[in-house]
C-alpha positions in Angstrom: 0.0 0.0 0.0 1.4 3.4 -1.0 1.2 6.3 1.4 -0.3 9.7 0.4 1.6 12.8 1.7 -0.9 15.4 2.8 -0.4 19.2 3.0 -2.6 19.3 6.1 -1.3 19.0 9.7 -3.1 17.5 12.7 -5.8 19.8 14.3 -4.2 21.8 17.1 -5.6 21.6 20.6 -4.9 20.1 23.9 -8.4 18.8 24.8 -11.2 16.9 23.0 -13.5 19.9 23.3 -11.0 22.2 21.4 -10.4 19.7 18.6 -14.1 18.8 18.3 -15.0 22.5 17.7 -12.6 22.7 14.8 -13.8 19.3 13.4 -17.4 20.5 13.5 -16.4 23.6 11.6 -14.7 21.4 9.0 -17.8 19.3 8.6 -19.9 22.4 8.3 -17.8 23.5 5.3 -18.5 20.2 3.7 -22.2 20.5 4.5 -22.3 23.9 2.8 -21.6 22.2 -0.6 -24.9 20.3 -0.6 -28.5 20.6 0.4 -28.8 17.0 1.5 -26.3 14.5 3.1 -22.8 15.8 3.4 -20.3 14.2 1.1 -16.9 14.7 -0.5 -15.9 13.5 -4.0 -13.0 11.1 -4.2 -10.5 11.0 -7.1 -9.7 7.4 -6.3 -13.3 6.3 -6.8 -13.6 8.3 -10.1 -15.2 11.3 -8.4 -18.0 9.3 -6.7 -19.4 10.6 -3.5 -18.2 9.5 -0.1 -20.8 10.2 2.6 -20.2 11.0 6.3 -23.2 9.0 7.6 -21.3 6.6 9.9 -18.3 8.7 10.9 -19.7 10.4 14.0 -21.6 7.3 15.2 -18.5 5.2 14.9 -16.4 7.9 16.7 -18.8 8.1 19.6 -18.5 4.4 20.2 -14.9 5.0 21.3 -13.7 6.3 24.7 -13.0 10.0 25.0 -9.2 9.6 24.8 -9.4 7.6 21.6 -11.9 10.1 20.1 -9.5 12.9 20.8 -6.6 11.0 19.2 -8.6 10.2 16.1 -10.3 13.5 15.6 -7.0 15.3 15.4 -6.4 13.7 12.0 -9.7 14.7 10.4 -8.3 17.5 8.2 -5.6 15.3 6.8 -8.0 12.4 6.4 -10.4 14.5 4.3 -7.6 15.5 2.1 -6.6 11.8 1.6 -10.2 10.9 0.6 -10.4 13.8 -1.9 -7.0 13.6 -3.5 -5.3 10.2 -3.3 -4.8 8.1 -6.4 -2.9 5.4 -4.5 -4.3 2.0 -4.2 -6.0 1.0 -1.0 -5.8 -2.1 1.1 -9.2 -3.6 0.1 -10.9 -6.5 1.8 -14.4 -7.9 2.3 -15.8 -7.0 5.7 -15.4 -10.1 7.9 -18.5 -9.2 9.9 -20.9 -8.4 6.9 -20.5 -10.1 3.6 -22.3 -7.3 1.7 -19.6 -4.7 2.4 -16.1 -3.9 1.2 -13.6 -2.0 3.4 -11.0 0.2 1.8 -8.1 1.4 3.9 -5.9 4.3 2.7 -2.6 5.4 4.3 -1.6 9.0 4.7 1.2 11.1 6.2 0.5 14.5 7.8 2.7 17.5 7.3 4.6 16.4 10.4 5.2 12.9 8.9 2.8 11.1 11.2 1.2 8.0 9.7 -2.5 7.5 9.8 -5.2 5.4 8.1 -8.6 6.3 6.6 -11.2 3.6 6.3 -14.1 3.8 3.8 -16.9 1.3 3.7 -18.5 0.4 0.4 -21.9 -1.3 0.1 -21.6 -4.1 -2.6 -25.2 -3.8 -3.7 -25.6 0.0 -4.1 -21.9 0.8 -4.5 -22.4 3.7 -2.0 -19.3 4.7 -0.1 -19.2 5.9 3.5 -16.3 7.5 5.5 -16.1 5.2 8.5 -13.0 5.9 10.5 -9.7 7.6 10.8 -6.9 6.5 13.1 -3.2 7.0 13.7 -0.8 4.1 13.5 
């Protein structure tokens, strides 16, 4: 798997509350582009939409320390989804046979490695931004 070098750095902040506020502002920018569900277009998926439906729900399942750690990489993760042309590590979801999981690797401006995971529904071919996490 190739690693995409982003121009974004991690979100600054020393607490979950500070980073969450910045992340919400980023998601609001994405929401401004559409009247319906927020999405970003991905170059890797031939400009298909990648929706944010499951991102917040998945993030809230984690403990607060893990949420803070993951949310810091949101800006860089969005850039990876938008701009990467590198192949992903793709596998069928072991828990649901109707889903495919795509995992992309990225490096922040500070050279920190992280991963972005996108879920694809096999039947509808809809893509959903699921998770972002550091190495």
